[in-house]
C-alpha positions in Angstrom: 92.1 114.0 104.6 95.1 112.8 106.6 94.8 111.8 110.2 95.1 114.6 112.8 98.8 114.7 113.7 99.7 115.2 117.4 102.9 116.3 118.9 103.5 115.1 122.5 105.5 117.5 124.6 107.1 115.6 127.4 107.6 111.9 128.2 106.2 111.4 131.7 103.4 109.2 132.8 100.5 111.4 131.6 102.2 112.0 128.3 102.4 108.2 127.8 98.8 107.6 128.9 97.3 110.3 126.7 99.7 109.5 123.8 98.5 105.9 123.8 94.9 107.1 123.7 95.7 109.3 120.7 97.6 106.5 118.9 94.6 104.2 119.3 92.0 106.7 118.2 90.7 106.5 114.6 91.5 109.5 112.6 94.4 110.5 114.8 98.1 109.7 115.0 101.1 110.7 117.1 103.3 112.4 114.6 106.2 113.4 116.9 107.4 113.5 120.5 109.5 116.2 122.0 111.6 116.3 125.2 114.6 118.0 126.6 116.1 114.5 126.5 116.4 113.2 123.0 116.7 109.6 124.1 113.5 109.7 126.1 111.7 111.3 123.2 113.0 108.6 120.8 111.9 105.9 123.2 108.4 107.2 123.5 108.1 108.0 119.8 108.9 104.3 119.1 106.3 103.2 121.6 103.6 105.4 120.1 104.5 104.8 116.5 105.6 108.4 115.9 107.7 109.3 112.9 109.9 111.9 114.6 111.5 112.6 118.0 113.0 115.9 119.0 115.4 117.0 121.8 113.6 120.3 122.2 110.0 121.5 122.4 110.7 124.3 119.9 111.7 121.7 117.2 108.5 119.7 118.0 106.4 122.8 117.5 107.9 123.5 114.1 107.2 120.0 112.7 104.8 120.4 109.7 103.3 117.0 110.4 102.1 118.2 113.8 98.6 119.8 113.9 98.1 119.8 117.7 100.6 120.0 120.5 99.7 118.2 123.7 101.6 119.9 126.6 102.3 117.5 129.3 105.3 119.1 131.0 105.4 120.2 134.6 103.1 123.2 135.3 105.8 125.8 135.3 106.8 124.9 131.8 103.3 125.0 130.2 103.5 128.6 129.0 106.9 128.2 127.4 105.8 125.2 125.3 102.3 126.5 124.5 103.8 129.9 123.5 106.0 128.1 121.0 103.2 126.0 119.7 100.8 129.0 119.3 103.5 131.0 117.5 103.9 128.1 115.0 100.1 128.1 114.5 99.5 124.8 116.2 96.4 123.9 118.2 97.2 123.3 121.9 95.8 120.9 124.4 97.5 121.9 127.7 97.4 119.7 130.8 95.7 121.0 133.9 96.3 123.4 135.5 96.7 125.6 132.5 99.8 127.2 134.1 101.4 127.6 137.5 100.2 131.2 137.9 97.2 133.3 136.9 99.4 135.8 135.1 100.9 133.0 132.9 97.4 131.6 132.2 96.1 135.0 131.2 99.1 135.4 128.8 98.6 131.9 127.3 94.9 132.6 126.6 95.6 136.1 125.2 98.2 134.7 122.9 95.9 132.0 121.6 93.0 134.4 121.1 95.2 136.9 119.3 96.6 134.2 117.0 93.2 132.6 116.4 94.6 129.3 117.5 92.6 126.6 119.4 93.5 126.2 123.1 92.0 124.0 125.7 92.9 122.9 129.2 93.1 119.1 129.5 90.7 118.7 132.4 89.7 115.2 131.7 87.2 115.0 134.5 84.9 117.3 132.5 84.9 114.8 129.6 84.0 111.7 131.7 80.4 110.8 130.5 79.3 110.0 134.0 80.4 113.4 135.3 78.8 115.1 132.3 75.6 113.3 132.9 75.3 115.0 136.3 74.8 118.3 134.4 71.7 117.0 132.6 70.2 114.9 135.4 66.9 116.7 135.9 65.9 114.5 138.9 68.2 116.4 141.2 65.8 119.2 141.7 67.9 122.2 142.9 71.5 121.4 143.7 72.3 122.2 147.3 75.8 120.7 148.0 78.9 119.2 146.6 81.4 117.3 148.8 84.6 116.0 147.3 88.1 115.0 148.5 91.4 114.1 146.8 94.4 113.3 148.9 97.2 110.8 149.5 100.4 110.6 151.6 103.3 112.0 149.6 106.6 111.7 151.5 108.5 115.0 151.4 111.3 115.2 148.7 112.7 118.6 148.2 113.0 118.3 144.4 109.8 116.4 143.7 107.5 118.4 141.5 104.7 118.3 144.1 106.9 119.8 146.8 109.1 122.1 144.6 107.7 125.7 144.3 109.9 126.2 141.2 108.0 123.4 139.4 104.6 124.7 140.5 104.4 122.4 143.5 101.6 122.3 146.1 98.4 120.3 146.5 96.0 122.8 145.1 97.4 122.9 141.5 97.8 119.2 141.2 95.1 117.5 143.3 92.9 120.3 144.6 91.9 121.4 141.1 89.7 118.3 140.9 87.4 118.9 143.9 87.4 122.6 143.2 86.7 121.8 139.5 83.7 119.6 140.3 82.2 122.3 142.4 82.9 124.8 139.6 81.3 122.6 137.0 78.1 122.0 139.0 77.7 125.2 141.1 79.6 127.9 139.2 81.7 130.6 140.9 81.3 130.9 144.7 80.1 134.1 146.5 82.5 133.4 149.4 85.4 131.0 150.1 86.5 130.0 153.5 89.9 128.2 153.8 92.1 126.4 156.2 95.3 124.4 155.6 99.0 123.9 156.2 102.2 124.3 154.3 105.0 121.8 153.6 108.7 122.3 154.5 109.3 124.0 151.1 106.5 126.5 151.7 104.0 125.1 149.2 100.4 124.2 150.2 100.4 120.7 151.7 96.7 120.4 152.7 93.7 122.5 152.2 90.1 122.4 153.4 87.5 124.8 151.8 83.9 125.8 152.3 82.5 127.5 149.3 79.2 129.2 149.5 77.0 130.3 146.6 74.1 132.7 146.0 70.9 131.0 147.1 72.7 129.0 149.9 74.2 126.1 148.0 77.7 125.1 149.3 80.7 122.9 148.5 82.9 121.2 151.1 86.2 120.3 149.6 89.3 118.6 151.0 92.7 118.0 149.4 96.0 116.8 150.9 99.5 115.5 150.4 99.6 114.4 154.0 96.5 112.2 154.4 94.9 109.3 152.6 91.5 110.9 151.9 88.5 109.0 150.6 88.8 110.4 147.1 85.0 110.2 146.6 82.4 112.9 146.0 78.7 113.4 146.8 76.3 115.7 145.0 73.0 116.4 146.7 69.9 118.1 145.3 66.5 118.7 146.8 65.3 115.5 145.2 68.2 113.2 144.4 71.7 112.3 145.7 74.7 111.1 143.7 77.5 109.2 145.4 80.6 109.1 143.1 83.0 106.3 143.8 86.7 106.8 144.0 88.4 108.1 142.1 85.6 110.6 141.7 87.5 112.6 139.0 87.5 109.5 136.7 84.5 107.5 138.0 83.6 104.1 136.8 80.2 104.2 138.5 77.9 106.6 140.2 75.0 105.6 142.6 71.8 107.6 142.4 69.4 107.5 145.3 66.7 109.6 147.0 63.2 109.6 148.6 60.9 107.6 146.4 63.7 106.8 143.9 64.8 103.2 143.3 68.6 103.2 143.7 70.2 103.2 140.3 73.9 102.5 139.5 75.3 104.2 136.4 78.3 102.4 134.9 80.9 103.9 132.6 81.4 102.4 129.1 85.2 101.7 129.1 85.4 103.1 125.5 84.0 106.4 126.7 86.7 107.4 129.2 87.6 111.1 129.8 90.9 110.9 127.9 89.3 109.7 124.7 86.4 112.2 124.9 88.9 115.0 125.5 91.0 114.3 122.4 87.8 113.8 120.4 86.6 117.3 121.5 89.8 118.7 120.1 89.3 117.0 116.7 85.6 118.1 116.6 86.5 121.7 117.4 89.1 121.9 114.8 86.8 120.4 112.2 84.2 123.0 113.0 86.7 125.8 113.0 86.3 126.6 116.7 89.2 128.0 118.7 87.7 127.2 122.1 85.8 124.3 123.7 82.3 124.7 125.0 82.9 121.8 127.4 86.1 123.3 128.9 85.8 127.1 128.2 88.9 129.2 128.6 87.0 131.7 130.8 86.4 128.8 133.3 90.0 127.8 133.2 90.9 131.4 134.1 88.3 131.5 136.8 89.8 128.3 138.3 93.3 129.8 138.2 92.0 132.9 140.0 90.4 130.8 142.7 93.4 128.6 143.3 95.9 131.5 143.2 93.8 133.4 145.7 93.7 130.4 148.0 97.4 129.9 147.8 98.0 133.6 148.6 95.6 133.5 151.6 97.3 130.4 153.0 100.7 132.1 152.6 102.0 129.4 150.2 105.0 129.9 147.9 
């Protein structure tokens, strides 16, 4: 069987990073790169050893050498590219967040399910072996709290994607999805959400603090900001054990476990097992098994996250 052929939609930093992981992965290759700028597509194609470069995403999706389209465009363009890929029968790995709005996310999922085409949100944090290990760590006892922050100072630029509402700007979709995502992974959907925050000059959410409470009394305290240099760490606490996750918590290299009567233990990531590699391996495995969804990053949980983030933006009055 030939190597799994990937089409990379976009040429920005994340497209280059994930594209390089795919190109280095046994049994995979970057078959083509697509962009609205033919020159940029050709340059990245040459870097990744791809055979073809296209000046449109539609052309990329029609390439018979492409089995999977990796969508790495700005949030607001995700649906457009994924829709073209699904219509062409291509599997889709779509960068987080799935789209810039709940309605678009629901449409993307519906299209994939109706077509019987594989679709997965590229939430690489979920594929980090240290993060995944927290799910099976029996020594926690009952989980009681999750604390996580992700923030940095981003000077205001009207047309920057983080500040431009037309590009899906705002802190929640880009940064906040990680602390919210960690809470979702470990605690599920909250019973109540309490929010505070502020908006930027363009009307998008600039900083958000959240207290999420769960049935049984567990809670998550989350903080995300484009205005402040936050710690970018996380702490997970159970009745028997505590895990301190070093920055950046969404891609940790180490986690410290400690607790009463527990000898402190540091878990260290194998560099060959980073989240990006495990993410693309999950796509390959799912396709080999004939699955159209991932059990690690289920579409229903992607939709649940979009509902939570959209509700938060509406309650804060964000554009």
